Structures are given as C-alpha cells and as structure tokens.
mmCIF file as Biopython writes it, N, C-alpha, C and O atoms, coordinates in Angstrom:
data_model
#
loop_
_atom_site.group_PDB
_atom_site.id
_atom_site.type_symbol
_atom_site.label_atom_id
_atom_site.label_alt_id
_atom_site.label_comp_id
_atom_site.label_asym_id
_atom_site.label_entity_id
_atom_site.label_seq_id
_atom_site.pdbx_PDB_ins_code
_atom_site.Cartn_x
_atom_site.Cartn_y
_atom_site.Cartn_z
_atom_site.occupancy
_atom_site.B_iso_or_equiv
_atom_site.auth_seq_id
_atom_site.auth_asym_id
_atom_site.pdbx_PDB_model_num
ATOM 1   N N  . UNK A ? 1  ? 28.476 20.067 21.665 1.0 0.0 1  A 1 
ATOM 2   C CA . UNK A ? 1  ? 29.074 20.400 20.301 1.0 0.0 1  A 1 
ATOM 3   C C  . UNK A ? 1  ? 30.064 22.158 20.656 1.0 0.0 1  A 1 
ATOM 4   O O  . UNK A ? 1  ? 29.573 23.285 20.712 1.0 0.0 1  A 1 
ATOM 5   N N  . UNK A ? 2  ? 31.326 21.796 20.806 1.0 0.0 2  A 1 
ATOM 6   C CA . UNK A ? 2  ? 32.088 23.899 21.112 1.0 0.0 2  A 1 
ATOM 7   C C  . UNK A ? 2  ? 31.879 23.616 19.432 1.0 0.0 2  A 1 
ATOM 8   O O  . UNK A ? 2  ? 31.782 22.756 18.557 1.0 0.0 2  A 1 
ATOM 9   N N  . UNK A ? 3  ? 31.899 25.694 19.866 1.0 0.0 3  A 1 
ATOM 10  C CA . UNK A ? 3  ? 31.966 25.999 18.674 1.0 0.0 3  A 1 
ATOM 11  C C  . UNK A ? 3  ? 31.021 26.118 17.992 1.0 0.0 3  A 1 
ATOM 12  O O  . UNK A ? 3  ? 31.163 26.716 16.925 1.0 0.0 3  A 1 
ATOM 13  N N  . UNK A ? 4  ? 29.636 25.558 18.389 1.0 0.0 4  A 1 
ATOM 14  C CA . UNK A ? 4  ? 28.895 25.746 17.816 1.0 0.0 4  A 1 
ATOM 15  C C  . UNK A ? 4  ? 27.744 26.964 16.624 1.0 0.0 4  A 1 
ATOM 16  O O  . UNK A ? 4  ? 28.648 27.739 16.312 1.0 0.0 4  A 1 
ATOM 17  N N  . UNK A ? 5  ? 26.845 27.361 16.093 1.0 0.0 5  A 1 
ATOM 18  C CA . UNK A ? 5  ? 27.077 28.465 15.475 1.0 0.0 5  A 1 
ATOM 19  C C  . UNK A ? 5  ? 25.808 29.447 16.508 1.0 0.0 5  A 1 
ATOM 20  O O  . UNK A ? 5  ? 25.505 30.640 16.489 1.0 0.0 5  A 1 
ATOM 21  N N  . UNK A ? 6  ? 25.450 28.595 17.112 1.0 0.0 6  A 1 
ATOM 22  C CA . UNK A ? 6  ? 24.241 29.622 18.261 1.0 0.0 6  A 1 
ATOM 23  C C  . UNK A ? 6  ? 25.579 30.023 19.286 1.0 0.0 6  A 1 
ATOM 24  O O  . UNK A ? 6  ? 25.300 31.043 19.916 1.0 0.0 6  A 1 
ATOM 25  N N  . UNK A ? 7  ? 27.020 29.469 19.636 1.0 0.0 7  A 1 
ATOM 26  C CA . UNK A ? 7  ? 27.822 29.663 20.515 1.0 0.0 7  A 1 
ATOM 27  C C  . UNK A ? 7  ? 28.731 30.440 19.615 1.0 0.0 7  A 1 
ATOM 28  O O  . UNK A ? 7  ? 29.581 29.569 19.797 1.0 0.0 7  A 1 
ATOM 29  N N  . UNK A ? 8  ? 29.123 30.985 19.093 1.0 0.0 8  A 1 
ATOM 30  C CA . UNK A ? 8  ? 30.026 32.264 18.028 1.0 0.0 8  A 1 
ATOM 31  C C  . UNK A ? 8  ? 29.831 33.221 18.449 1.0 0.0 8  A 1 
ATOM 32  O O  . UNK A ? 8  ? 30.890 33.817 18.643 1.0 0.0 8  A 1 
ATOM 33  N N  . UNK A ? 9  ? 28.520 34.070 18.889 1.0 0.0 9  A 1 
ATOM 34  C CA . UNK A ? 9  ? 28.638 35.190 18.503 1.0 0.0 9  A 1 
ATOM 35  C C  . UNK A ? 9  ? 29.193 35.926 20.623 1.0 0.0 9  A 1 
ATOM 36  O O  . UNK A ? 9  ? 29.709 37.007 20.906 1.0 0.0 9  A 1 
ATOM 37  N N  . UNK A ? 10 ? 28.695 34.546 21.780 1.0 0.0 10 A 1 
ATOM 38  C CA . UNK A ? 10 ? 29.415 34.720 22.927 1.0 0.0 10 A 1 
ATOM 39  C C  . UNK A ? 10 ? 31.036 34.563 22.988 1.0 0.0 10 A 1 
ATOM 40  O O  . UNK A ? 10 ? 31.735 35.239 23.743 1.0 0.0 10 A 1 
ATOM 41  N N  . UNK A ? 11 ? 31.531 33.585 22.097 1.0 0.0 11 A 1 
ATOM 42  C CA . UNK A ? 11 ? 32.778 33.573 21.701 1.0 0.0 11 A 1 
ATOM 43  C C  . UNK A ? 11 ? 33.775 34.190 21.596 1.0 0.0 11 A 1 
ATOM 44  O O  . UNK A ? 11 ? 34.956 34.167 21.943 1.0 0.0 11 A 1 
ATOM 45  N N  . UNK A ? 12 ? 32.905 34.902 20.907 1.0 0.0 12 A 1 
ATOM 46  C CA . UNK A ? 12 ? 34.101 36.639 19.936 1.0 0.0 12 A 1 
ATOM 47  C C  . UNK A ? 12 ? 34.987 36.961 20.492 1.0 0.0 12 A 1 
ATOM 48  O O  . UNK A ? 12 ? 34.890 36.961 21.720 1.0 0.0 12 A 1 
ATOM 49  N N  . UNK A ? 13 ? 35.973 37.288 20.014 1.0 0.0 13 A 1 
ATOM 50  C CA . UNK A ? 13 ? 36.989 38.367 20.260 1.0 0.0 13 A 1 
ATOM 51  C C  . UNK A ? 13 ? 36.526 39.524 20.579 1.0 0.0 13 A 1 
ATOM 52  O O  . UNK A ? 13 ? 35.768 40.049 19.763 1.0 0.0 13 A 1 
ATOM 53  N N  . UNK A ? 14 ? 36.905 40.391 22.088 1.0 0.0 14 A 1 
ATOM 54  C CA . UNK A ? 14 ? 36.726 41.654 22.283 1.0 0.0 14 A 1 
ATOM 55  C C  . UNK A ? 14 ? 38.354 41.960 22.071 1.0 0.0 14 A 1 
ATOM 56  O O  . UNK A ? 14 ? 39.320 41.198 22.119 1.0 0.0 14 A 1 
ATOM 57  N N  . UNK A ? 15 ? 38.239 43.605 21.779 1.0 0.0 15 A 1 
ATOM 58  C CA . UNK A ? 15 ? 39.167 44.235 21.615 1.0 0.0 15 A 1 
ATOM 59  C C  . UNK A ? 15 ? 39.522 45.044 23.002 1.0 0.0 15 A 1 
ATOM 60  O O  . UNK A ? 15 ? 38.763 46.001 23.157 1.0 0.0 15 A 1 
ATOM 61  N N  . UNK A ? 16 ? 40.274 44.923 23.809 1.0 0.0 16 A 1 
ATOM 62  C CA . UNK A ? 16 ? 40.133 45.458 24.858 1.0 0.0 16 A 1 
ATOM 63  C C  . UNK A ? 16 ? 41.913 46.677 24.729 1.0 0.0 16 A 1 
ATOM 64  O O  . UNK A ? 16 ? 43.000 46.283 24.307 1.0 0.0 16 A 1 
ATOM 65  N N  . UNK A ? 17 ? 41.611 47.991 25.210 1.0 0.0 17 A 1 
ATOM 66  C CA . UNK A ? 17 ? 42.961 49.040 25.063 1.0 0.0 17 A 1 
ATOM 67  C C  . UNK A ? 17 ? 43.033 48.997 26.488 1.0 0.0 17 A 1 
ATOM 68  O O  . UNK A ? 17 ? 42.180 48.745 27.339 1.0 0.0 17 A 1 
ATOM 69  N N  . UNK A ? 18 ? 44.820 49.443 26.593 1.0 0.0 18 A 1 
ATOM 70  C CA . UNK A ? 18 ? 44.853 49.953 28.146 1.0 0.0 18 A 1 
ATOM 71  C C  . UNK A ? 18 ? 45.527 50.951 27.745 1.0 0.0 18 A 1 
ATOM 72  O O  . UNK A ? 18 ? 46.179 50.983 26.702 1.0 0.0 18 A 1 
ATOM 73  N N  . UNK A ? 19 ? 45.392 52.030 28.727 1.0 0.0 19 A 1 
ATOM 74  C CA . UNK A ? 19 ? 46.039 53.614 29.061 1.0 0.0 19 A 1 
ATOM 75  C C  . UNK A ? 19 ? 47.008 53.298 30.241 1.0 0.0 19 A 1 
ATOM 76  O O  . UNK A ? 19 ? 46.975 52.530 31.202 1.0 0.0 19 A 1 
ATOM 77  N N  . UNK A ? 20 ? 47.815 54.148 29.795 1.0 0.0 20 A 1 
ATOM 78  C CA . UNK A ? 20 ? 49.030 54.341 31.428 1.0 0.0 20 A 1 
ATOM 79  C C  . UNK A ? 20 ? 48.153 54.784 32.466 1.0 0.0 20 A 1 
ATOM 80  O O  . UNK A ? 20 ? 48.066 54.365 33.621 1.0 0.0 20 A 1 
ATOM 81  N N  . UNK A ? 21 ? 47.508 55.705 31.884 1.0 0.0 21 A 1 
ATOM 82  C CA . UNK A ? 21 ? 46.525 56.906 33.287 1.0 0.0 21 A 1 
ATOM 83  C C  . UNK A ? 21 ? 45.398 57.209 32.956 1.0 0.0 21 A 1 
ATOM 84  O O  . UNK A ? 21 ? 44.870 58.320 32.906 1.0 0.0 21 A 1 
ATOM 85  N N  . UNK A ? 22 ? 44.759 55.581 32.572 1.0 0.0 22 A 1 
ATOM 86  C CA . UNK A ? 22 ? 43.333 55.848 32.066 1.0 0.0 22 A 1 
ATOM 87  C C  . UNK A ? 22 ? 42.761 54.727 32.333 1.0 0.0 22 A 1 
ATOM 88  O O  . UNK A ? 22 ? 43.271 53.754 32.889 1.0 0.0 22 A 1 
ATOM 89  N N  . UNK A ? 23 ? 41.186 54.904 31.752 1.0 0.0 23 A 1 
ATOM 90  C CA . UNK A ? 23 ? 40.528 53.927 31.669 1.0 0.0 23 A 1 
ATOM 91  C C  . UNK A ? 23 ? 40.851 52.251 30.449 1.0 0.0 23 A 1 
ATOM 92  O O  . UNK A ? 23 ? 41.585 52.289 29.462 1.0 0.0 23 A 1 
ATOM 93  N N  . UNK A ? 24 ? 40.354 51.440 30.752 1.0 0.0 24 A 1 
ATOM 94  C CA . UNK A ? 24 ? 40.532 49.905 29.818 1.0 0.0 24 A 1 
ATOM 95  C C  . UNK A ? 24 ? 39.842 50.810 28.816 1.0 0.0 24 A 1 
ATOM 96  O O  . UNK A ? 24 ? 39.252 51.763 29.325 1.0 0.0 24 A 1 
ATOM 97  N N  . UNK A ? 25 ? 39.795 50.707 27.508 1.0 0.0 25 A 1 
ATOM 98  C CA . UNK A ? 25 ? 38.596 50.826 26.933 1.0 0.0 25 A 1 
ATOM 99  C C  . UNK A ? 25 ? 38.653 49.516 26.408 1.0 0.0 25 A 1 
ATOM 100 O O  . UNK A ? 25 ? 39.625 48.762 26.430 1.0 0.0 25 A 1 
ATOM 101 N N  . UNK A ? 26 ? 37.081 49.223 25.740 1.0 0.0 26 A 1 
ATOM 102 C CA . UNK A ? 26 ? 36.545 48.019 25.517 1.0 0.0 26 A 1 
ATOM 103 C C  . UNK A ? 26 ? 35.398 48.028 24.392 1.0 0.0 26 A 1 
ATOM 104 O O  . UNK A ? 26 ? 34.365 48.697 24.418 1.0 0.0 26 A 1 
ATOM 105 N N  . UNK A ? 27 ? 35.807 47.157 23.429 1.0 0.0 27 A 1 
ATOM 106 C CA . UNK A ? 27 ? 34.382 47.178 22.222 1.0 0.0 27 A 1 
ATOM 107 C C  . UNK A ? 27 ? 33.427 46.828 23.241 1.0 0.0 27 A 1 
ATOM 108 O O  . UNK A ? 27 ? 33.714 46.465 24.382 1.0 0.0 27 A 1 
ATOM 109 N N  . UNK A ? 28 ? 32.334 46.954 22.781 1.0 0.0 28 A 1 
ATOM 110 C CA . UNK A ? 28 ? 31.162 46.711 23.203 1.0 0.0 28 A 1 
ATOM 111 C C  . UNK A ? 28 ? 30.048 45.797 22.454 1.0 0.0 28 A 1 
ATOM 112 O O  . UNK A ? 28 ? 30.009 46.458 21.417 1.0 0.0 28 A 1 
ATOM 113 N N  . UNK A ? 29 ? 29.088 44.719 22.230 1.0 0.0 29 A 1 
ATOM 114 C CA . UNK A ? 29 ? 28.148 45.056 24.109 1.0 0.0 29 A 1 
ATOM 115 C C  . UNK A ? 29 ? 29.507 44.470 25.479 1.0 0.0 29 A 1 
ATOM 116 O O  . UNK A ? 29 ? 30.441 43.741 25.145 1.0 0.0 29 A 1 
ATOM 117 N N  . UNK A ? 30 ? 29.391 44.788 26.408 1.0 0.0 30 A 1 
ATOM 118 C CA . UNK A ? 30 ? 29.660 44.078 27.268 1.0 0.0 30 A 1 
ATOM 119 C C  . UNK A ? 30 ? 28.544 43.702 28.624 1.0 0.0 30 A 1 
ATOM 120 O O  . UNK A ? 30 ? 27.371 44.048 28.767 1.0 0.0 30 A 1 
ATOM 121 N N  . UNK A ? 31 ? 29.369 42.920 29.459 1.0 0.0 31 A 1 
ATOM 122 C CA . UNK A ? 31 ? 29.090 42.391 30.615 1.0 0.0 31 A 1 
ATOM 123 C C  . UNK A ? 31 ? 30.025 42.197 31.787 1.0 0.0 31 A 1 
ATOM 124 O O  . UNK A ? 31 ? 30.652 41.165 32.028 1.0 0.0 31 A 1 
ATOM 125 N N  . UNK A ? 32 ? 30.038 43.360 32.509 1.0 0.0 32 A 1 
ATOM 126 C CA . UNK A ? 32 ? 30.989 42.972 33.464 1.0 0.0 32 A 1 
ATOM 127 C C  . UNK A ? 32 ? 30.107 42.546 34.896 1.0 0.0 32 A 1 
ATOM 128 O O  . UNK A ? 32 ? 29.021 42.963 35.300 1.0 0.0 32 A 1 
ATOM 129 N N  . UNK A ? 33 ? 31.001 41.597 35.442 1.0 0.0 33 A 1 
ATOM 130 C CA . UNK A ? 33 ? 30.699 40.583 36.789 1.0 0.0 33 A 1 
ATOM 131 C C  . UNK A ? 33 ? 31.590 42.004 37.775 1.0 0.0 33 A 1 
ATOM 132 O O  . UNK A ? 33 ? 32.550 42.623 37.317 1.0 0.0 33 A 1 
ATOM 133 N N  . UNK A ? 34 ? 31.132 42.189 38.795 1.0 0.0 34 A 1 
ATOM 134 C CA . UNK A ? 34 ? 31.424 43.170 40.554 1.0 0.0 34 A 1 
ATOM 135 C C  . UNK A ? 34 ? 32.137 42.024 41.317 1.0 0.0 34 A 1 
ATOM 136 O O  . UNK A ? 34 ? 32.055 40.805 41.165 1.0 0.0 34 A 1 
ATOM 137 N N  . UNK A ? 35 ? 32.621 42.525 41.894 1.0 0.0 35 A 1 
ATOM 138 C CA . UNK A ? 35 ? 33.069 41.795 43.251 1.0 0.0 35 A 1 
ATOM 139 C C  . UNK A ? 35 ? 31.332 41.162 43.682 1.0 0.0 35 A 1 
ATOM 140 O O  . UNK A ? 35 ? 31.019 39.973 43.622 1.0 0.0 35 A 1 
ATOM 141 N N  . UNK A ? 36 ? 30.646 41.995 43.991 1.0 0.0 36 A 1 
ATOM 142 C CA . UNK A ? 36 ? 29.258 41.334 44.869 1.0 0.0 36 A 1 
ATOM 143 C C  . UNK A ? 36 ? 28.720 40.328 43.810 1.0 0.0 36 A 1 
ATOM 144 O O  . UNK A ? 36 ? 27.587 39.947 44.105 1.0 0.0 36 A 1 
ATOM 145 N N  . UNK A ? 37 ? 29.100 39.911 42.919 1.0 0.0 37 A 1 
ATOM 146 C CA . UNK A ? 37 ? 28.264 39.085 41.954 1.0 0.0 37 A 1 
ATOM 147 C C  . UNK A ? 37 ? 27.284 39.672 40.776 1.0 0.0 37 A 1 
ATOM 148 O O  . UNK A ? 37 ? 26.727 39.276 39.751 1.0 0.0 37 A 1 
ATOM 149 N N  . UNK A ? 38 ? 27.414 40.805 41.524 1.0 0.0 38 A 1 
ATOM 150 C CA . UNK A ? 38 ? 26.088 41.557 40.079 1.0 0.0 38 A 1 
ATOM 151 C C  . UNK A ? 38 ? 26.463 41.480 38.996 1.0 0.0 38 A 1 
ATOM 152 O O  . UNK A ? 38 ? 27.581 40.967 38.936 1.0 0.0 38 A 1 
ATOM 153 N N  . UNK A ? 39 ? 26.084 41.732 38.151 1.0 0.0 39 A 1 
ATOM 154 C CA . UNK A ? 39 ? 26.230 42.023 36.659 1.0 0.0 39 A 1 
ATOM 155 C C  . UNK A ? 39 ? 25.444 43.002 36.151 1.0 0.0 39 A 1 
ATOM 156 O O  . UNK A ? 39 ? 24.220 43.128 36.187 1.0 0.0 39 A 1 
ATOM 157 N N  . UNK A ? 40 ? 26.829 44.113 35.368 1.0 0.0 40 A 1 
ATOM 158 C CA . UNK A ? 40 ? 25.850 45.275 34.705 1.0 0.0 40 A 1 
ATOM 159 C C  . UNK A ? 40 ? 26.033 45.417 33.155 1.0 0.0 40 A 1 
ATOM 160 O O  . UNK A ? 40 ? 27.245 45.325 32.960 1.0 0.0 40 A 1 
ATOM 161 N N  . UNK A ? 41 ? 25.470 45.574 32.124 1.0 0.0 41 A 1 
ATOM 162 C CA . UNK A ? 41 ? 25.999 45.369 30.890 1.0 0.0 41 A 1 
ATOM 163 C C  . UNK A ? 41 ? 25.736 47.083 30.626 1.0 0.0 41 A 1 
ATOM 164 O O  . UNK A ? 41 ? 25.532 48.030 31.386 1.0 0.0 41 A 1 
ATOM 165 N N  . UNK A ? 42 ? 25.891 46.890 28.727 1.0 0.0 42 A 1 
ATOM 166 C CA . UNK A ? 42 ? 26.314 48.316 28.526 1.0 0.0 42 A 1 
ATOM 167 C C  . UNK A ? 42 ? 25.961 47.638 26.742 1.0 0.0 42 A 1 
ATOM 168 O O  . UNK A ? 42 ? 26.261 46.452 26.603 1.0 0.0 42 A 1 
ATOM 169 N N  . UNK A ? 43 ? 25.528 48.162 25.830 1.0 0.0 43 A 1 
ATOM 170 C CA . UNK A ? 43 ? 25.426 47.808 24.839 1.0 0.0 43 A 1 
ATOM 171 C C  . UNK A ? 43 ? 26.134 48.527 23.854 1.0 0.0 43 A 1 
ATOM 172 O O  . UNK A ? 43 ? 26.062 48.227 22.663 1.0 0.0 43 A 1 
ATOM 173 N N  . UNK A ? 44 ? 26.825 49.477 24.293 1.0 0.0 44 A 1 
ATOM 174 C CA . UNK A ? 44 ? 27.690 50.756 23.701 1.0 0.0 44 A 1 
ATOM 175 C C  . UNK A ? 44 ? 28.597 49.963 22.404 1.0 0.0 44 A 1 
ATOM 176 O O  . UNK A ? 44 ? 28.857 48.804 22.082 1.0 0.0 44 A 1 
ATOM 177 N N  . UNK A ? 45 ? 28.844 51.135 21.973 1.0 0.0 45 A 1 
ATOM 178 C CA . UNK A ? 45 ? 29.997 50.449 20.799 1.0 0.0 45 A 1 
ATOM 179 C C  . UNK A ? 45 ? 31.170 49.868 21.324 1.0 0.0 45 A 1 
ATOM 180 O O  . UNK A ? 45 ? 31.814 48.912 20.893 1.0 0.0 45 A 1 
ATOM 181 N N  . UNK A ? 46 ? 31.453 50.940 22.818 1.0 0.0 46 A 1 
ATOM 182 C CA . UNK A ? 46 ? 32.681 51.117 23.442 1.0 0.0 46 A 1 
ATOM 183 C C  . UNK A ? 46 ? 32.643 51.720 24.204 1.0 0.0 46 A 1 
ATOM 184 O O  . UNK A ? 46 ? 32.549 52.937 24.046 1.0 0.0 46 A 1 
ATOM 185 N N  . UNK A ? 47 ? 32.702 51.115 25.450 1.0 0.0 47 A 1 
ATOM 186 C CA . UNK A ? 47 ? 33.019 51.718 27.209 1.0 0.0 47 A 1 
ATOM 187 C C  . UNK A ? 47 ? 34.294 51.627 27.684 1.0 0.0 47 A 1 
ATOM 188 O O  . UNK A ? 47 ? 35.161 50.754 27.644 1.0 0.0 47 A 1 
ATOM 189 N N  . UNK A ? 48 ? 34.220 52.665 28.119 1.0 0.0 48 A 1 
ATOM 190 C CA . UNK A ? 48 ? 36.029 52.710 29.110 1.0 0.0 48 A 1 
ATOM 191 C C  . UNK A ? 48 ? 35.715 51.833 30.696 1.0 0.0 48 A 1 
ATOM 192 O O  . UNK A ? 48 ? 35.010 52.596 31.356 1.0 0.0 48 A 1 
ATOM 193 N N  . UNK A ? 49 ? 35.860 51.144 31.124 1.0 0.0 49 A 1 
ATOM 194 C CA . UNK A ? 49 ? 35.824 50.638 32.214 1.0 0.0 49 A 1 
ATOM 195 C C  . UNK A ? 49 ? 37.091 51.354 33.728 1.0 0.0 49 A 1 
ATOM 196 O O  . UNK A ? 49 ? 38.287 51.630 33.635 1.0 0.0 49 A 1 
ATOM 197 N N  . UNK A ? 50 ? 36.501 51.410 34.509 1.0 0.0 50 A 1 
ATOM 198 C CA . UNK A ? 50 ? 37.361 52.512 35.086 1.0 0.0 50 A 1 
ATOM 199 C C  . UNK A ? 50 ? 38.289 51.626 35.817 1.0 0.0 50 A 1 
ATOM 200 O O  . UNK A ? 50 ? 37.989 50.536 36.305 1.0 0.0 50 A 1 
ATOM 201 N N  . UNK A ? 51 ? 39.515 52.232 35.848 1.0 0.0 51 A 1 
ATOM 202 C CA . UNK A ? 51 ? 40.329 51.165 36.959 1.0 0.0 51 A 1 
ATOM 203 C C  . UNK A ? 51 ? 41.324 51.512 38.255 1.0 0.0 51 A 1 
ATOM 204 O O  . UNK A ? 51 ? 42.106 50.789 38.873 1.0 0.0 51 A 1 
ATOM 205 N N  . UNK A ? 52 ? 40.953 52.985 38.416 1.0 0.0 52 A 1 
ATOM 206 C CA . UNK A ? 52 ? 41.195 53.902 39.806 1.0 0.0 52 A 1 
ATOM 207 C C  . UNK A ? 52 ? 40.404 53.665 40.606 1.0 0.0 52 A 1 
ATOM 208 O O  . UNK A ? 52 ? 40.653 53.693 41.812 1.0 0.0 52 A 1 
ATOM 209 N N  . UNK A ? 53 ? 39.151 53.348 40.054 1.0 0.0 53 A 1 
ATOM 210 C CA . UNK A ? 53 ? 38.128 53.508 41.510 1.0 0.0 53 A 1 
ATOM 211 C C  . UNK A ? 53 ? 37.524 54.821 41.963 1.0 0.0 53 A 1 
ATOM 212 O O  . UNK A ? 53 ? 36.703 54.861 42.879 1.0 0.0 53 A 1 
ATOM 213 N N  . UNK A ? 54 ? 37.838 55.631 41.471 1.0 0.0 54 A 1 
ATOM 214 C CA . UNK A ? 54 ? 37.181 57.262 41.156 1.0 0.0 54 A 1 
ATOM 215 C C  . UNK A ? 54 ? 36.080 57.465 41.361 1.0 0.0 54 A 1 
ATOM 216 O O  . UNK A ? 54 ? 35.407 57.941 42.275 1.0 0.0 54 A 1 
ATOM 217 N N  . UNK A ? 55 ? 35.792 56.676 39.526 1.0 0.0 55 A 1 
ATOM 218 C CA . UNK A ? 55 ? 34.476 56.939 39.618 1.0 0.0 55 A 1 
ATOM 219 C C  . UNK A ? 55 ? 33.451 56.787 39.931 1.0 0.0 55 A 1 
ATOM 220 O O  . UNK A ? 55 ? 33.185 55.738 40.518 1.0 0.0 55 A 1 
ATOM 221 N N  . UNK A ? 56 ? 32.577 57.610 39.722 1.0 0.0 56 A 1 
ATOM 222 C CA . UNK A ? 56 ? 30.777 57.914 41.013 1.0 0.0 56 A 1 
ATOM 223 C C  . UNK A ? 56 ? 29.817 56.985 40.292 1.0 0.0 56 A 1 
ATOM 224 O O  . UNK A ? 56 ? 28.761 56.488 40.683 1.0 0.0 56 A 1 
ATOM 225 N N  . UNK A ? 57 ? 30.757 56.833 38.604 1.0 0.0 57 A 1 
ATOM 226 C CA . UNK A ? 57 ? 29.456 55.604 37.716 1.0 0.0 57 A 1 
ATOM 227 C C  . UNK A ? 57 ? 30.490 54.018 37.587 1.0 0.0 57 A 1 
ATOM 228 O O  . UNK A ? 57 ? 30.920 53.502 36.555 1.0 0.0 57 A 1 
ATOM 229 N N  . UNK A ? 58 ? 30.627 53.636 38.752 1.0 0.0 58 A 1 
ATOM 230 C CA . UNK A ? 58 ? 32.056 52.904 38.873 1.0 0.0 58 A 1 
ATOM 231 C C  . UNK A ? 58 ? 30.767 51.415 38.524 1.0 0.0 58 A 1 
ATOM 232 O O  . UNK A ? 58 ? 29.853 51.131 39.298 1.0 0.0 58 A 1 
ATOM 233 N N  . UNK A ? 59 ? 31.050 50.702 37.226 1.0 0.0 59 A 1 
ATOM 234 C CA . UNK A ? 59 ? 32.555 50.196 36.845 1.0 0.0 59 A 1 
ATOM 235 C C  . UNK A ? 59 ? 32.649 50.947 35.972 1.0 0.0 59 A 1 
ATOM 236 O O  . UNK A ? 59 ? 33.771 50.782 35.494 1.0 0.0 59 A 1 
ATOM 237 N N  . UNK A ? 60 ? 31.886 52.060 35.205 1.0 0.0 60 A 1 
ATOM 238 C CA . UNK A ? 60 ? 32.015 52.904 34.335 1.0 0.0 60 A 1 
ATOM 239 C C  . UNK A ? 60 ? 33.121 53.754 34.126 1.0 0.0 60 A 1 
ATOM 240 O O  . UNK A ? 60 ? 33.500 53.823 35.295 1.0 0.0 60 A 1 
ATOM 241 N N  . UNK A ? 61 ? 33.925 54.458 33.485 1.0 0.0 61 A 1 
ATOM 242 C CA . UNK A ? 61 ? 35.118 55.436 34.030 1.0 0.0 61 A 1 
ATOM 243 C C  . UNK A ? 61 ? 33.864 57.056 33.305 1.0 0.0 61 A 1 
ATOM 244 O O  . UNK A ? 61 ? 33.154 57.078 32.300 1.0 0.0 61 A 1 
ATOM 245 N N  . UNK A ? 62 ? 34.109 58.166 34.394 1.0 0.0 62 A 1 
ATOM 246 C CA . UNK A ? 62 ? 33.108 59.383 34.559 1.0 0.0 62 A 1 
ATOM 247 C C  . UNK A ? 62 ? 34.718 60.341 34.528 1.0 0.0 62 A 1 
ATOM 248 O O  . UNK A ? 62 ? 34.628 61.569 34.526 1.0 0.0 62 A 1 
ATOM 249 N N  . UNK A ? 63 ? 35.852 59.810 34.508 1.0 0.0 63 A 1 
ATOM 250 C CA . UNK A ? 63 ? 37.050 60.770 33.961 1.0 0.0 63 A 1 
ATOM 251 C C  . UNK A ? 63 ? 37.268 61.294 34.851 1.0 0.0 63 A 1 
ATOM 252 O O  . UNK A ? 63 ? 37.563 62.479 34.696 1.0 0.0 63 A 1 
ATOM 253 N N  . UNK A ? 64 ? 37.249 60.628 36.566 1.0 0.0 64 A 1 
ATOM 254 C CA . UNK A ? 64 ? 37.460 61.023 37.739 1.0 0.0 64 A 1 
ATOM 255 C C  . UNK A ? 64 ? 39.292 60.958 37.910 1.0 0.0 64 A 1 
ATOM 256 O O  . UNK A ? 64 ? 40.009 61.314 38.844 1.0 0.0 64 A 1 
ATOM 257 N N  . UNK A ? 65 ? 39.584 60.420 36.732 1.0 0.0 65 A 1 
ATOM 258 C CA . UNK A ? 65 ? 41.002 59.990 36.810 1.0 0.0 65 A 1 
ATOM 259 C C  . UNK A ? 65 ? 42.182 61.338 36.547 1.0 0.0 65 A 1 
ATOM 260 O O  . UNK A ? 65 ? 43.226 61.703 37.087 1.0 0.0 65 A 1 
ATOM 261 N N  . UNK A ? 66 ? 41.457 61.728 35.572 1.0 0.0 66 A 1 
ATOM 262 C CA . UNK A ? 66 ? 42.122 63.098 35.598 1.0 0.0 66 A 1 
ATOM 263 C C  . UNK A ? 66 ? 42.506 63.818 36.279 1.0 0.0 66 A 1 
ATOM 264 O O  . UNK A ? 66 ? 41.669 64.120 37.130 1.0 0.0 66 A 1 
ATOM 265 N N  . UNK A ? 67 ? 43.902 64.569 36.424 1.0 0.0 67 A 1 
ATOM 266 C CA . UNK A ? 67 ? 44.136 65.610 36.812 1.0 0.0 67 A 1 
ATOM 267 C C  . UNK A ? 67 ? 43.293 67.003 36.893 1.0 0.0 67 A 1 
ATOM 268 O O  . UNK A ? 67 ? 43.080 67.380 35.741 1.0 0.0 67 A 1 
ATOM 269 N N  . UNK A ? 68 ? 42.827 67.757 37.701 1.0 0.0 68 A 1 
ATOM 270 C CA . UNK A ? 68 ? 42.353 69.113 37.737 1.0 0.0 68 A 1 
ATOM 271 C C  . UNK A ? 68 ? 43.538 70.236 37.632 1.0 0.0 68 A 1 
ATOM 272 O O  . UNK A ? 68 ? 44.670 70.299 38.110 1.0 0.0 68 A 1 
ATOM 273 N N  . UNK A ? 69 ? 42.936 70.903 36.977 1.0 0.0 69 A 1 
ATOM 274 C CA . UNK A ? 69 ? 43.763 72.049 36.808 1.0 0.0 69 A 1 
ATOM 275 C C  . UNK A ? 69 ? 43.173 73.464 37.638 1.0 0.0 69 A 1 
ATOM 276 O O  . UNK A ? 69 ? 43.797 74.523 37.572 1.0 0.0 69 A 1 
#
C-alpha cells in the first residue's frame, strides 16, 4: 500500500538550498550514501553538504571552500 502512515516519515519532502559558492544546505535529519556504499547520518535540523570536496569532514562542509585572506 503506497504512502501508508508508516511510510510518510521516510517519504517526507526535504528542502535543499543551493548556493553558488558554497555547500548544499539541507533540512535534516539526513542519510548520505557515499560512493563506496557506506552511509553517514546526521540528526541535526540543518546540515551543510560539501560540493567542492575540500572538506576534511567530507561529506559535511567545514568551510574549506572559502577564499582565505
């Protein structure tokens, strides 16, 4: 039975905010499947996903994308 009450929480829409020179901001909680098939999770209300791959905490953004003065 599609969209049964028990499935609603996993099917709920999540908002993703795209920034030109920054991370993807996503409403949480989230699960991220990495290229190797491993899954990382965050239960925070908002997470920043790295898109530049410079982060030491990849897939989470650590602001490594910012230009340093």
